[in-house]
C-alpha positions in Angstrom: 33.3 148.7 60.4 35.7 150.7 58.2 39.5 151.3 58.7 38.9 154.8 60.0 36.6 153.4 62.7 39.5 151.5 64.2 41.5 154.7 64.8 42.4 155.4 68.3 43.7 158.6 69.8 46.7 160.2 68.1 45.9 158.4 64.8 46.8 154.9 66.2 45.0 151.8 65.1 44.4 148.5 66.8 44.8 145.5 64.5 45.3 141.7 64.6 49.0 140.8 64.2 50.0 138.3 61.5 53.8 137.3 61.8 55.4 136.2 58.5 58.5 134.2 57.9 61.1 135.8 55.7 58.5 138.0 54.1 58.2 141.8 54.3 55.1 143.4 52.8 55.1 147.0 51.4 52.3 149.3 50.4 50.8 148.6 46.9 52.1 145.1 47.1 49.8 142.1 46.7 51.2 138.9 48.3 49.9 135.3 48.8 50.9 133.4 51.8 49.9 130.3 53.8 48.8 130.4 57.4 49.1 127.2 59.5 49.7 128.3 63.0 46.6 128.5 65.3 47.3 132.1 66.4 47.7 133.3 62.8 44.5 131.5 61.7 42.6 133.1 64.6 44.0 136.6 63.8 43.0 136.2 60.1 39.5 134.9 60.9 39.0 137.8 63.4 40.0 140.3 60.6 37.7 138.6 58.1 34.8 138.9 60.6 35.5 142.6 61.0 37.0 144.8 58.2 39.7 142.4 56.9 42.5 144.7 58.1 45.6 143.1 59.7 49.1 144.2 60.5 51.7 142.1 58.6 55.1 142.0 60.3 58.2 139.9 59.6 59.6 137.6 62.2 63.2 138.2 63.5 63.7 134.4 63.8 62.1 131.4 62.2 60.3 129.9 65.2 56.9 128.3 65.6 55.4 130.5 68.3 56.9 134.0 68.1 56.5 136.5 71.0 56.6 140.2 70.8 60.4 140.2 71.0 60.6 137.9 67.9 58.7 140.3 65.6 60.0 143.5 63.9 58.1 146.6 65.0 57.9 148.0 61.5 55.5 146.4 59.0 52.5 147.0 56.7 48.9 147.7 57.5 47.3 145.4 55.0 43.9 144.3 53.7 43.0 140.6 53.2 41.6 140.3 49.7 40.9 136.6 49.7 41.0 133.7 52.1 40.7 130.0 51.2 40.5 127.2 53.6 42.4 124.1 52.6 41.6 120.5 53.5 44.5 120.2 55.9 43.2 123.0 58.0 45.6 125.7 56.7 44.6 129.0 55.0 45.7 130.4 51.7 45.6 134.1 52.0 45.9 136.9 49.5 46.6 140.3 51.1 47.5 143.8 49.8 49.7 146.3 51.7 47.9 149.6 52.3 50.3 151.7 54.3 53.4 151.5 56.4 53.1 151.3 60.2 55.0 150.9 63.5 53.9 148.8 66.5 53.4 151.0 69.5 52.0 148.4 71.9 51.4 144.6 71.9 47.9 143.5 73.2 47.6 139.8 74.0 44.2 138.2 73.2 43.4 134.6 74.1 43.7 133.2 70.6 46.0 135.7 68.9 48.1 139.0 69.3 46.6 142.4 68.7 48.9 145.5 68.2 48.4 149.2 68.4 49.9 150.6 65.2 51.0 154.1 64.4 50.8 154.6 60.6 53.8 156.1 58.8 52.3 158.8 56.4 54.0 159.0 53.0 55.3 162.4 52.0 53.8 163.3 48.6 56.2 166.3 47.9 59.2 165.9 45.6 62.1 168.0 46.9 65.2 169.2 45.0 67.3 166.5 46.8 64.8 163.8 46.0 65.1 164.1 42.2 68.7 162.8 41.9 68.1 160.2 44.5 65.0 158.9 42.7 67.0 158.8 39.5 69.8 156.9 41.2 67.3 154.4 42.6 65.6 153.9 39.2 69.0 153.4 37.5 70.1 150.8 40.1 66.7 149.0 39.7 67.1 148.9 35.9 70.5 147.3 36.2 69.1 144.9 38.8 66.4 143.8 36.3 69.2 142.8 33.8 70.4 140.2 36.3 67.0 139.1 37.6 65.0 138.2 34.5 61.8 137.4 36.4 60.9 141.1 36.7 58.4 141.9 34.0 58.3 145.1 31.9 55.0 146.2 33.5 56.8 146.5 36.9 59.6 148.4 35.3 57.1 150.8 33.8 55.3 151.3 37.1 58.6 152.1 38.7 59.4 154.7 36.0 56.0 156.3 36.5 56.2 156.6 40.3 55.2 160.2 41.2 56.8 160.6 44.7 59.8 159.0 46.6 57.9 156.8 49.1 55.8 155.2 46.3 59.0 154.6 44.3 60.8 153.0 47.2 57.8 150.8 48.0 57.4 149.6 44.4 61.1 148.7 44.1 61.4 147.0 47.5 58.3 144.9 46.7 60.1 143.4 43.6 63.7 142.9 44.7 65.2 140.1 46.7 67.2 141.6 49.6 67.6 140.6 53.2 64.4 141.0 55.3 66.3 143.0 57.9 67.3 145.5 55.2 63.7 145.8 54.0 62.4 146.4 57.5 65.1 149.1 57.9 63.8 150.8 54.7 60.1 150.5 55.9 60.7 152.2 59.2 62.6 155.2 57.9 60.4 158.3 58.1 62.2 160.7 55.7 61.8 159.8 52.0 65.3 160.9 51.1 66.8 158.6 53.7 64.7 155.8 52.3 65.9 156.5 48.8 69.6 156.7 49.8 69.4 153.5 51.8 67.6 151.7 48.9 70.2 153.0 46.3 73.1 151.8 48.4 71.6 148.4 49.0 70.7 147.9 45.3 74.3 148.9 44.3 75.8 146.3 46.6 73.3 143.7 45.4 74.2 144.5 41.7 77.9 144.1 42.4 77.3 140.7 44.0 75.1 139.6 41.2 77.6 140.7 38.6 80.4 138.7 40.3 78.1 135.7 40.6 77.3 135.9 36.9 80.9 136.1 36.0 81.8 133.0 38.2 78.8 131.1 36.8 79.9 132.0 33.2 83.5 130.8 33.8 82.3 127.5 35.4 79.9 126.9 32.5 82.7 127.6 30.0 85.0 125.2 31.8 82.4 122.5 32.0 81.6 122.9 28.3 85.3 122.7 27.5 85.8 119.5 29.6 82.7 117.9 28.1 83.9 118.8 24.6 87.4 117.4 25.3 85.9 114.2 26.8 83.7 113.6 23.7 86.6 114.3 21.3 88.9 112.0 23.2 86.3 109.2 23.1 85.8 109.7 19.4 89.6 109.7 19.0 89.8 106.3 20.8 87.2 104.8 18.5 88.9 106.2 15.4 92.3 104.7 16.6 90.5 101.5 17.3 89.1 101.3 13.8 92.6 102.2 12.4 94.2 99.5 14.5 96.0 102.0 16.7 94.3 101.3 20.0 97.7 101.0 21.7 98.3 104.8 21.4 99.4 106.2 24.8 97.3 109.3 25.3 98.1 109.6 29.0 101.8 108.9 28.6 101.7 106.2 31.2 103.3 103.5 29.0 106.3 105.8 28.1 106.7 106.7 31.8 106.6 103.0 32.8 109.4 102.2 30.4 111.5 105.1 31.8 110.9 104.0 35.4 111.6 100.3 34.6 114.9 101.4 33.2 115.9 102.8 36.6 117.2 100.4 39.3 115.2 101.6 42.2 114.2 100.2 45.6 111.2 97.9 45.8 109.2 100.3 47.9 109.7 103.1 45.3 108.8 100.8 42.4 105.6 99.7 44.2 104.5 103.3 44.7 105.4 104.2 41.1 103.5 101.2 39.8 100.4 102.2 41.7 100.5 105.7 40.4 101.1 104.5 36.9 97.9 102.4 37.1 95.9 105.4 38.3 97.3 107.6 35.5 96.3 105.1 32.8 92.7 105.2 34.0 92.5 109.0 34.0 91.5 111.3 31.1 94.7 112.9 29.6 93.3 116.4 30.0 92.1 116.1 33.6 93.9 118.2 36.2 94.7 115.1 38.4 96.4 113.5 35.3 98.8 116.4 35.0 99.7 116.2 38.7 100.4 112.4 38.5 102.3 112.8 35.3 104.6 115.4 36.8 105.1 113.2 39.9 106.1 110.2 37.9 108.4 112.2 35.7 110.3 113.2 38.9 110.5 109.5 39.9 111.8 108.6 36.4 114.3 111.5 36.3 115.9 110.9 39.7 119.1 108.8 40.0 118.4 105.8 42.2 121.5 103.7 41.7 123.6 105.5 39.1 126.9 106.6 40.6 130.0 108.4 39.1 133.3 106.6 39.3 135.6 107.9 42.1 139.1 108.9 41.5 141.3 106.6 43.5 144.6 108.3 42.7 145.5 110.1 45.8 148.6 111.8 44.3 146.4 113.2 41.4 143.8 114.4 43.9 146.6 116.1 45.9 147.8 117.8 42.7 144.4 119.1 41.8 143.7 120.5 45.2 147.1 122.3 45.2 146.4 123.7 41.8 143.2 125.3 42.9 144.1 126.5 46.4 147.1 127.6 48.3 147.6 126.2 51.8 144.3 125.0 53.5 146.3 122.1 54.8 143.6 120.6 57.2 140.8 120.7 54.6 142.9 119.0 51.9 144.1 116.3 54.4 140.5 115.5 55.3 139.6 115.0 51.6 142.7 112.8 51.0 141.9 110.7 54.1 138.4 110.1 52.8 139.9 109.0 49.4 142.2 106.6 51.2 139.4 105.0 53.2 137.2 104.6 50.1 140.1 102.9 48.3 140.5 100.4 51.1 136.8 99.9 51.9 135.1 100.4 48.5 131.9 101.8 50.0 131.2 103.9 53.0 129.0 106.8 54.2 129.7 110.2 52.8 131.3 112.6 55.4 129.5 115.8 56.5 132.2 118.5 56.6 131.6 122.2 57.6 134.2 124.7 56.4 134.1 127.7 58.8 136.0 130.9 58.2 135.9 134.6 57.2 134.5 135.7 53.9 136.7 135.4 50.8 138.9 132.6 52.2 137.9 130.1 49.4 135.4 127.9 51.2 132.9 127.7 48.3 135.6 127.2 45.6 137.2 124.6 47.8 134.1 122.5 47.6 134.2 122.7 43.8 137.9 121.6 43.9 137.0 118.7 46.2 134.5 117.4 43.6 137.1 117.8 40.8 139.7 115.9 42.9 137.3 113.1 43.6 136.0 112.9 40.0 132.4 113.5 41.2 129.5 115.7 40.1 129.2 118.9 42.0 126.0 120.6 43.1 125.6 123.7 45.2 122.7 125.1 47.1 122.7 128.6 48.7 120.9 128.5 52.1 121.3 132.2 52.8 117.9 133.7 53.7 115.9 130.5 53.5 113.0 130.6 55.9 110.6 128.0 54.5 111.0 124.3 55.6 109.4 123.3 52.3 112.6 124.5 50.5 114.4 121.5 52.1 111.6 118.9 52.4 109.4 119.9 49.4 105.6 120.5 49.3 102.9 117.9 49.4 102.0 117.0 45.8 98.3 117.9 46.4 99.2 121.6 46.4 99.0 123.5 43.1 102.5 123.9 41.6 104.1 121.6 44.2 107.7 120.6 43.7 110.3 118.6 45.7 112.7 120.4 48.0 116.1 121.7 46.9 117.9 118.5 48.0 115.9 116.3 45.6 116.0 119.0 42.8 119.8 119.1 43.1 120.1 115.3 43.0 118.1 115.3 39.8 120.5 117.9 38.4 123.6 115.8 39.5 122.2 112.6 37.9 124.4 110.5 40.3 123.8 109.2 43.8 127.2 110.2 45.0 127.8 113.9 44.1 129.7 116.4 46.2 126.9 118.5 47.7 127.8 122.0 48.8 125.3 123.7 51.2 126.5 127.3 51.1 126.0 129.8 54.0 124.4 127.3 56.4 124.7 129.9 59.2 122.4 132.4 57.3 119.2 130.4 57.6 116.3 131.7 59.7 112.9 130.4 60.8 109.4 131.9 60.9 105.8 130.7 60.8 106.5 128.6 57.7 108.8 126.3 59.7 112.5 125.8 60.7 114.7 124.8 57.7 117.6 124.1 60.1 115.6 121.4 61.8 114.6 120.0 58.4 118.4 119.7 57.6 119.0 117.4 60.6 117.8 114.4 58.7 119.8 115.3 55.6 123.1 115.8 57.5 122.8 112.9 59.9 124.8 109.9 58.5 122.5 107.5 60.6 119.3 108.9 59.0 120.0 110.3 55.6 119.9 106.8 54.0 116.1 107.0 54.2 115.4 110.7 53.6 111.7 111.3 52.8 110.8 114.4 50.7 107.2 115.5 51.2 106.6 115.5 47.4 108.1 112.1 46.7 106.6 110.4 49.8 109.1 107.6 49.4 112.6 107.2 51.0 115.6 108.5 49.1 119.2 107.4 49.9 121.5 110.3 50.6 124.1 108.2 52.5 126.6 108.2 49.6 126.5 111.9 49.1 129.6 113.9 50.3 128.0 116.9 52.1 130.1 120.0 52.5 128.7 123.0 54.3 130.2 126.5 54.6 129.7 129.2 57.3 131.3 132.4 58.5 130.6 131.5 62.1 129.3 128.4 64.0 127.7 130.5 66.7 124.4 131.0 64.7 124.2 127.3 63.7 121.8 125.4 66.0 123.7 123.0 68.3 121.9 119.8 67.1 122.8 120.7 63.5 126.4 121.6 64.4 126.8 118.3 66.2 126.2 116.4 63.0 129.0 118.1 61.1 132.8 117.8 61.2 133.9 121.5 61.6 137.2 122.4 59.8 138.4 126.0 60.4 139.5 127.9 57.3 141.6 130.7 59.0 142.3 134.1 57.4 145.5 134.4 55.3 148.7 136.2 56.3 150.2 138.9 54.2 152.8 136.5 52.9 150.1 134.0 52.0 148.1 136.7 50.2 151.1 137.6 48.1 151.6 134.0 47.1 147.9 133.6 46.3 147.9 136.8 44.2 151.0 135.7 42.2 150.1 132.0 41.7 146.3 132.2 41.3 144.7 135.7 41.1 146.9 137.5 38.6 147.0 134.6 36.0 143.2 134.3 36.4 142.5 138.0 35.9 144.9 138.3 33.0 143.0 135.5 31.2 139.6 136.9 32.0 140.6 140.3 30.7 142.0 138.9 27.5 145.7 139.6 28.1 148.7 137.3 27.6 149.9 135.6 30.8 153.3 137.5 30.7 152.0 140.9 29.8 151.6 142.4 33.3 153.8 141.6 36.3 153.3 142.8 39.9 156.2 143.6 42.1 156.0 142.1 45.6 156.0 145.6 47.1 153.1 146.5 45.0 151.1 143.5 46.1 152.0 144.3 49.8 150.8 147.9 49.2 147.4 146.7 47.9 147.0 144.2 50.7 147.8 146.6 53.5 146.5 149.9 52.2 143.6 149.0 50.0 142.1 145.9 51.5 141.2 145.0 55.1 140.0 141.4 55.1 140.9 137.9 56.1 140.2 136.5 52.6 141.3 137.6 49.2 138.0 138.7 47.6 138.7 142.4 47.8 142.4 141.8 46.8 141.2 140.1 43.6 138.9 143.0 42.9 141.7 145.6 43.3 144.1 143.5 41.1 141.4 143.2 38.4 140.9 147.0 38.6 144.6 147.6 38.1 144.8 145.2 35.2 141.8 146.8 33.4 143.2 150.3 33.9 146.6 149.1 32.6 145.0 147.5 29.5 143.0 150.7 28.8 146.2 152.8 29.1 147.9 150.5 26.7 145.1 150.8 24.2 145.1 154.6 24.4 148.8 154.7 23.6 148.4 152.4 20.6 150.5 149.7 22.2 147.7 147.1 22.4 145.0 146.9 19.8 141.7 145.0 20.4 141.2 141.6 18.8 138.6 141.8 16.0 136.1 139.0 15.9 135.3 137.2 12.7 132.1 138.7 11.2 129.0 136.6 11.2 128.4 137.3 7.5 130.9 135.5 5.3 130.3 138.1 2.6 132.3 140.7 4.6 135.6 141.6 2.9 138.7 139.8 4.2 140.2 143.1 5.1 138.0 143.2 8.2 140.1 140.4 9.7 143.2 141.7 11.4 145.9 140.3 13.6 145.2 140.6 17.3 148.2 142.6 18.3 150.5 145.0 16.5 153.1 145.6 19.2 154.3 143.6 22.2 152.7 144.8 25.4 154.1 144.6 28.9 153.8 146.5 32.1 155.3 146.3 35.6 153.1 147.3 38.6 155.0 149.1 41.4 153.7 150.8 44.6 153.6 154.1 42.8 151.5 152.6 39.9 149.1 151.1 42.5 148.6 154.5 44.1 148.1 156.1 40.7 145.4 153.6 39.7 143.6 153.0 43.0 143.9 156.5 44.5 144.6 157.5 48.1 145.1 154.5 50.4 141.8 153.5 52.1 143.3 151.8 55.2 146.2 152.5 57.5 147.6 150.4 60.3 145.9 150.3 63.6 148.7 152.0 65.5 147.3 155.2 67.0 150.2 156.2 69.2 153.9 156.5 68.4 155.0 157.2 72.0 154.1 155.4 75.2 152.7 157.1 78.2 151.1 155.9 81.5 147.6 154.3 81.0 148.1 153.5 77.3 148.3 149.8 76.4 148.0 148.0 73.0 145.6 145.1 73.1 144.6 142.7 70.3 141.1 141.9 69.0 139.5 139.5 66.5 137.0 140.7 63.9 135.3 139.0 60.9 137.7 140.9 58.7 140.7 139.6 60.6 142.8 140.7 63.6 143.1 144.3 64.8 145.2 146.3 67.2 143.0 147.5 70.1 144.6 150.3 72.1 143.1 151.0 75.6 143.4 154.4 77.4 143.0 155.0 81.1 142.7 158.5 82.7 142.5 159.3 86.4 140.1 162.1 87.5 139.3 163.6 90.9 136.2 161.8 92.2 134.9 159.1 94.5 136.2 155.8 93.0 133.7 155.4 90.1 134.6 153.4 87.0 133.7 155.2 83.7 133.6 153.1 80.5 133.4 154.5 77.0 134.1 153.4 73.5 130.9 151.5 72.5 131.7 148.5 74.7 129.6 145.3 75.0 128.4 143.8 78.2 131.2 141.2 78.4 133.9 143.8 77.9 132.3 146.0 80.6 132.4 143.0 82.9 136.1 142.5 82.1 136.8 146.2 83.2 134.9 145.7 86.5 136.8 142.4 87.2 140.1 144.3 86.5 139.3 147.0 88.9 138.1 144.6 91.6 141.3 142.5 91.2 143.5 145.6 91.5 141.5 146.8 94.6 142.0 143.5 96.3 145.7 143.4 95.7 146.5 147.1 95.8 149.5 146.8 98.2 151.2 144.2 96.1 151.1 146.5 93.1 152.3 149.6 95.1 148.9 151.3 94.8 147.5 153.2 97.8 143.9 152.3 98.6 143.1 155.9 99.0 144.1 156.5 95.4 141.2 154.2 94.3 138.7 155.9 96.6 139.6 159.5 95.8 139.8 159.2 92.0 137.4 158.2 89.2 139.0 155.8 86.7 138.0 156.5 83.0 138.6 153.6 80.6 138.2 154.4 76.9 138.7 152.2 73.8 139.2 154.5 70.8 137.1 154.4 67.6 133.9 154.6 69.5 131.7 154.1 66.4 132.8 150.5 66.2 131.1 148.1 68.7 133.5 146.0 70.8 132.9 143.0 73.0 134.5 139.9 74.3 136.6 138.9 77.4 140.0 138.8 75.8 140.8 142.5 76.6 140.9 141.7 80.4 144.7 141.7 80.7 144.9 144.9 78.5 142.4 146.8 80.7 144.1 145.6 83.9 147.6 146.6 82.8 146.3 150.0 81.5 144.7 150.8 84.9 147.8 149.8 86.8 150.0 151.8 84.5 147.9 154.9 85.1 147.8 154.4 88.9 151.5 153.8 89.2 152.7 156.1 86.5 154.8 153.4 84.8 155.0 153.2 81.0 154.7 150.0 79.0 157.0 149.6 76.0 154.9 150.7 72.9 156.0 147.7 70.8 154.3 145.2 73.2 150.8 144.0 72.6 148.7 141.6 74.8 145.5 139.6 74.9 143.9 137.3 77.5 140.9 137.0 79.7 141.4 137.8 83.4 139.7 136.3 86.5 139.1 137.8 89.9 142.0 135.8 91.3 144.4 137.2 88.6 144.6 134.1 86.4 144.8 134.6 82.6 142.6 132.3 80.5 142.9 131.2 76.9 141.5 133.2 74.0 140.5 132.5 70.4 141.6 134.0 67.1 145.3 133.7 67.9 146.4 133.7 64.3 144.5 136.7 63.3 145.6 138.7 66.4 149.2 137.8 65.9 149.1 138.9 62.2 147.6 142.3 63.3 150.5 142.7 65.8 153.0 141.9 63.0 151.3 144.3 60.6 151.5 147.1 63.1 155.2 146.6 64.0 154.8 144.9 67.4 157.9 143.0 68.6 156.4 141.2 71.6 153.0 139.6 72.3 151.8 138.5 75.8 149.6 135.5 75.5 147.9 133.2 78.0 149.8 130.1 79.0 146.9 128.0 77.9 147.4 129.1 74.4 151.0 127.8 74.2 149.7 124.6 72.4 148.3 126.9 69.6 151.6 128.7 69.1 152.9 126.0 66.8 150.2 126.8 64.3 151.1 130.4 64.0 152.6 131.5 60.6 156.3 131.4 60.2 156.6 135.1 59.5 155.0 135.8 62.9 157.2 133.4 64.9 160.4 134.7 63.2 159.6 138.4 63.8 157.7 138.5 67.1 158.6 137.3 70.6 155.8 135.3 72.1 155.6 135.5 75.9 153.2 133.2 77.7 151.9 134.2 81.1 149.6 132.3 83.5 148.8 135.2 85.9 148.7 138.9 85.9 151.7 138.9 88.3 153.8 137.1 85.6 152.7 139.7 83.1 153.6 142.6 85.3 157.0 141.2 86.1 157.7 141.0 82.4 156.2 144.5 81.6 157.9 146.3 84.6 161.2 144.4 85.0 162.9 147.1 87.2 160.1 147.3 89.8 
């Protein structure tokens, strides 16, 4: 019976099904395979007894008894060329693919599956679109054969001679190793151009993967060859050294490291760890990667100070002198350092203190840490913590990581080469946390005197004693420091400077420093006190002196340039590098004496129009206008509050970019006034028939805090009663619903702002009386401080005739 005799209606054929594992057969492809399953053997024997035609289809899954759902529908109508029975009962079969086909229906026989198959007829025409697609497929196959050397030249020649697209696709697919699912997808496509395009894309992807694989294999081979070569050379070198009597040569460096480590007086636990790692290093090949990791680790152990300490300065008077030379005032900070010196002198040993200097920018916190180290005679190291997010910056990385290093703490101890340096952790309030960890939590162990004696860095893996280190941290604000970390530190406030203190600092510190840095004699430029006051008030707005130093430096540079342009001051010529230059090239540094006096007019000429004015917005008082006081990071500020009454229904309108706390203060003020309206001479109807608009000028600047409570209350009462408060009076204090006035912060900065703006009286909470003694002398001598416990006390002072 011939193949055509098996044809059913519509060109379908009924054939035995032979499922194959991981094998897809294409037309013109001769494949051998083994059949061991009973169903497969029955199907092949039935075909051999008929016309040898079977349908070869690939299994979806590798299972022993596949059903119709486990076999792909597309496959190959094939002819069995040869069958051989083996002694174990299995069959060795040689089959040739005749044409593609798709299963239409599965027919179950007792011994095996039969399927109705619809042949997929190959298109013999070569269209215009097929030509470039065939060329692309051939080109991709050529490049594929360069990676797969098993493909012979006869196959490549057959591919080149393929007359039409389907034959080309079948020839190529029969000889490439791609996923069976992808081959089945190519078989079942009807249109030849679609088959060509899918084949070209699949081959390109396979080529890219093979190219990458070859590159990786090549690199691995080169590296292995290099390591083998180095191993053989090292072995030869050992034998050569042995013949020369130099077998003691230390190729790994372990002996040298052992000497360095033994020279350090380190704890027993550390020595045992180092000894173990030294023994491992001696057994390793010098060029192995692990040898490099161990050598780096042991070098860190050898370089760290374990017992070496610098000698402390025990002369308290000398320390006092050094601190005074470097910084003006800062009494509390200096006293704390001198107290520490005194205790060390009595006790000899003790845990290093953990001090936190908190204050506005430019007040000298960082430079004070350097002065403390100089006064104690200790090494000084500084770490900037601003922006650190990774916990490993503090605790280090595990040494198993590539490029691992200890954390900044251990790195700085190596730099200090002493176990008792002054350690400055700058900007501790600027740390943040993310998915890499929380560095603030990692600092808890570092800054806890009860724990830092056994600080363990992830890289070192052994305890390191930090108890003798004097830690100094700096911050602009303690509010952003986590409470557990803040609890481990002794906070010392570094307040902003008064105008008088800034003048002193400028004369005694800034001007001499800038004259030296700009190459001018110390007596060449002098500043009048009025000029310095002008710079402070009109060109800087800060609590510290950083901008003041910048402006003074600018004036000195401009003065020097002006002197040069007039021929008064000539530049100093440096000695030429070449000694053959004529001696005439060397001249004296100056031809004429140079001096200049800086006055307020000179300041304005050099620095331009004043950038800042005082905060006083109103020269004349009126009902509803009250001067309050506020604290900012740049220092104190006058905070005027305006109140206007509008026809309405008793609403409270708040404007001026106010924060939630300040809005609450305004509501508390209105509620208090409403509850005590008769006592203040306010008709209840006035509150119900009018809207009260509270505005704080300079609306672009955010404002918040409870200390404006007394100011808002007084402004509302002034507007409701029509009474005017003296314009030279300022006030600050938090108010409660019962009329009590609570304590506030930033008293020094607020009082300086009042002094700067010409205020003669400040109303302060009674609870702040204890802080009045710390106010600057220039404030207490020029301003009357009035302490009030309730709003009633304040009103009796503000409206004495009522």
